[in-house]
C-alpha positions in Angstrom: 73.1 -76.3 -16.4 70.8 -73.3 -15.8 67.6 -72.9 -17.7 66.5 -69.3 -18.0 63.0 -68.3 -19.1 62.2 -64.8 -20.1 58.7 -63.5 -20.5 57.0 -60.0 -20.7 53.7 -59.1 -19.0 51.8 -56.4 -20.8 49.4 -54.2 -18.7 45.8 -55.3 -19.0 43.5 -53.1 -21.0 40.5 -52.4 -18.9 38.4 -52.0 -22.0 40.0 -53.7 -25.0 39.1 -52.4 -28.4 37.8 -55.8 -29.3 35.4 -55.9 -26.4 32.3 -53.6 -26.7 31.3 -51.4 -23.7 28.6 -52.5 -21.4 25.1 -51.1 -22.2 24.3 -50.8 -18.5 27.4 -48.7 -17.8 26.7 -46.4 -20.8 23.1 -45.9 -19.8 24.1 -45.1 -16.2 26.6 -42.5 -17.4 24.0 -40.8 -19.6 21.6 -40.7 -16.7 24.1 -39.1 -14.4 25.0 -36.5 -17.1 21.3 -35.6 -17.6 20.7 -35.3 -13.9 23.8 -33.0 -13.5 22.6 -30.8 -16.4 19.1 -30.6 -14.9 20.2 -29.7 -11.5 22.7 -27.1 -12.8 20.1 -25.2 -14.9 16.7 -25.9 -13.3 17.4 -24.1 -10.0 18.6 -20.8 -11.6 15.7 -20.9 -14.1 13.1 -21.4 -11.4 14.6 -18.5 -9.4 14.6 -16.3 -12.5 11.0 -17.0 -13.1 10.0 -16.3 -9.5 11.9 -13.1 -9.6 10.2 -12.1 -12.9 6.8 -12.9 -11.4 7.5 -10.9 -8.2 8.8 -7.9 -10.2 5.8 -8.1 -12.5 3.3 -8.2 -9.6 5.1 -5.3 -7.9 5.0 -3.2 -11.2 1.3 -4.1 -11.6 0.5 -2.9 -8.1 2.4 0.4 -8.5 0.8 1.1 -11.9 -2.7 0.2 -10.7 -2.3 2.5 -7.7 -1.0 5.3 -9.9 -3.8 5.0 -12.4 -6.4 4.8 -9.7 -5.0 7.9 -8.0 -5.0 9.9 -11.2 -8.5 8.9 -12.0 -9.7 9.7 -8.5 -7.9 13.1 -8.6 -9.6 14.0 -11.9 -13.0 13.2 -10.5 -12.3 15.0 -7.3 -11.1 18.1 -9.1 -14.1 18.1 -11.4 -16.4 17.9 -8.4 -14.6 20.9 -6.8 -15.0 22.9 -10.1 -18.7 22.0 -10.2 -19.0 23.2 -6.6 -17.2 26.4 -7.4 -19.4 27.1 -10.4 -22.4 26.3 -8.3 -21.5 28.8 -5.6 -20.5 31.5 -8.1 -23.3 31.3 -10.8 -26.2 29.2 -9.6 -29.2 30.8 -7.7 -29.4 29.9 -4.1 -32.7 28.2 -4.4 -31.6 26.1 -7.4 -30.1 22.6 -6.8 -27.5 21.6 -9.4 -25.9 18.2 -10.1 -22.9 19.3 -8.1 -25.1 19.9 -5.1 -26.7 16.5 -5.5 -23.2 14.9 -5.8 -22.0 16.6 -2.6 -25.2 15.6 -0.8 -24.8 12.0 -1.8 -21.1 12.1 -0.7 -22.1 13.6 2.7 -24.9 11.0 3.1 -22.5 8.2 2.4 -20.0 9.6 4.9 -22.8 9.9 7.6 -23.9 6.3 7.0 -20.3 5.1 7.5 -20.1 7.2 10.6 -23.2 5.7 12.0 -22.0 2.2 11.3 -18.6 2.8 12.8 -17.8 1.7 16.4 -17.4 4.3 19.1 -14.0 3.0 19.9 -11.7 3.1 16.8 -9.3 0.3 16.3 -5.9 0.5 14.8 -5.8 -0.6 11.2 -4.4 -4.0 10.4 -1.7 -3.6 7.7 -0.7 -7.3 7.4 -2.9 -9.5 5.3 -3.0 -12.2 8.0 -4.2 -9.7 10.6 -6.6 -8.1 8.1 -8.4 -11.4 7.7 -9.4 -11.2 11.3 -10.9 -7.7 11.0 -14.6 -7.1 10.3 -15.6 -6.4 6.7 -15.0 -2.9 5.6 -16.6 -1.0 2.7 -14.8 -1.0 -0.5 -14.6 2.0 -2.8 -15.7 1.1 -6.3 -14.1 2.6 -9.4 -15.8 5.9 -10.4 -16.8 7.0 -6.9 -15.7 10.4 -5.6 -12.9 10.1 -3.0 -13.4 11.6 0.5 -10.6 14.2 -0.1 -7.0 14.8 -0.7 -4.0 15.0 1.7 -1.0 17.2 0.9 2.3 17.6 2.8 4.5 19.9 0.8 7.5 19.5 3.1 7.9 15.8 2.1 6.3 15.9 -1.3 3.3 13.8 -0.4 0.0 14.1 -2.3 -2.6 11.3 -2.2 -6.4 10.8 -2.5 -8.3 9.5 0.6 -10.7 6.6 0.5 -13.0 5.2 3.1 -11.8 2.2 5.2 -8.5 0.5 5.6 -9.0 -2.8 3.8 -6.0 -4.3 2.0 -7.4 -3.3 -1.4 -8.0 0.3 -0.3 -4.5 0.7 1.2 -2.9 -0.7 -2.0 -4.5 2.1 -4.0 -4.4 5.1 -1.7 -4.7 6.5 1.8 -7.6 5.1 3.9 -9.8 6.9 6.5 -9.9 4.8 9.7 -13.5 3.9 10.4 -14.6 5.1 13.7 -12.6 8.3 13.7 -14.0 11.7 12.9 -15.0 12.4 9.3 -12.9 14.6 7.1 -14.2 18.2 7.4 -15.7 17.5 10.8 -14.4 18.3 14.2 -12.6 15.6 16.3 -9.7 13.2 15.7 -9.5 12.3 12.0 -7.5 9.1 11.5 -5.8 8.2 8.2 -3.6 5.2 7.4 -1.5 4.0 4.5 1.3 1.6 3.8 4.9 2.5 4.7 6.3 1.2 1.4 3.9 3.3 -0.8 1.9 6.4 0.0 3.2 7.0 3.6 6.8 6.1 3.0 7.6 9.9 2.8 6.5 10.3 6.4 9.9 9.1 7.5 11.2 12.7 6.6 8.4 14.6 8.3 9.2 16.9 11.2 7.3 18.7 13.9 6.1 22.0 12.6 5.3 20.8 9.1 2.0 21.7 7.7 -0.6 19.3 6.4 -3.5 20.3 4.1 -6.7 18.3 3.8 -9.1 19.2 1.0 -12.7 17.9 0.8 -15.7 18.9 -1.3 -16.8 21.3 1.5 -13.5 23.1 1.9 -10.0 22.8 3.3 -8.4 22.3 6.7 -4.8 23.1 7.6 -3.0 21.1 10.3 0.5 21.5 11.9 2.5 18.5 13.1 3.0 18.7 16.9 4.1 15.1 17.8 5.8 12.1 16.1 5.8 8.8 18.1 6.2 5.0 17.8 3.5 2.8 19.4 2.5 -0.8 19.6 0.1 -2.1 16.9 -2.7 -2.6 19.5 -2.3 0.9 21.1 -5.4 2.7 19.8 -5.3 5.5 22.3 -3.8 7.8 19.6 -7.2 7.5 17.8 -9.3 8.6 20.7 -11.4 11.7 20.3 -10.6 14.1 23.2 -12.7 17.0 21.8 -9.9 18.7 19.9 -9.5 19.0 16.1 -6.7 16.5 15.5 -5.3 14.7 12.5 -3.6 11.4 13.2 -1.6 9.6 10.5 -0.8 5.9 11.0 1.7 3.6 9.2 4.0 0.7 9.9 7.4 1.0 11.5 10.4 0.6 10.9 10.2 1.8 7.3 13.0 -0.5 6.2 11.7 -3.6 7.9 11.1 -6.8 5.8 7.8 -8.5 6.5 5.0 -7.4 8.9 6.4 -4.5 10.9 6.3 -4.8 14.7 5.5 -1.1 15.5 3.3 1.8 14.3 4.5 5.2 13.2 2.2 8.0 14.4 2.1 11.6 13.2 -0.2 13.9 15.3 -1.2 17.3 13.9 -3.4 20.0 15.3 -5.8 22.0 13.1 -4.8 25.6 12.6 -7.5 26.9 10.2 -10.3 25.7 8.0 -12.7 27.0 5.4 -15.9 25.8 3.9 -15.4 27.7 0.6 -15.1 25.3 -2.4 -13.3 28.1 -4.3 -10.6 28.3 -1.6 -10.3 24.5 -1.7 -9.5 24.6 -5.4 -7.0 27.4 -5.0 
């Protein structure tokens, strides 16, 4: 006699309906979900905020430089008009406010010239390098600029301030301390950033004309040499007795970060005039 027993094994339910879920497992799942959401959205949000801050700072810098340039240009043009009216209508023996303004500007330039070293140094464009440079005079809002540079061939027009501090180069073209003063004989050195005022120099060519306007008149220069030098090579700023204009900026123009070279434009003076009327025209 054979005894046969039949039975059926049902699959075990890992989580029976009658058995409540573990509080620890539920809490762990919620934590992992929260962390996943946080990691997914926090990084893009932080990058977005950083990008907005960078764009805002860049826009502020551009607008600040533009407003400063416009204000300086208005003051400079008014000073030129005062000088023109003085030379046209005022008696020779009478000193007008325009004469006093020009005298103060010339006295300030002479004081900067006396304080400058006899061996000009190349400007430090990077902030880290600028921190190692001696203190330079800052141009306060409302002061008359030294002059205006115009290069019609590349569409460049900018006001010139004294010194090459970071603040000065953010807002305009700076006169390199130790080089000849604008309107004087010698080697006049000017510097500006490659990503702002001197960016258009990448299109300049030999034979292009450069116009410098000051309160005492104008000077025309013609580009004769374009070169690339090391940042420490200050020989291009030496005064060899000729009336030269030297423009300095960083190179390459498309380089990200502190550029390793300096872009040099050397121009020779062709003509000059000390007539304020001609300077306005």
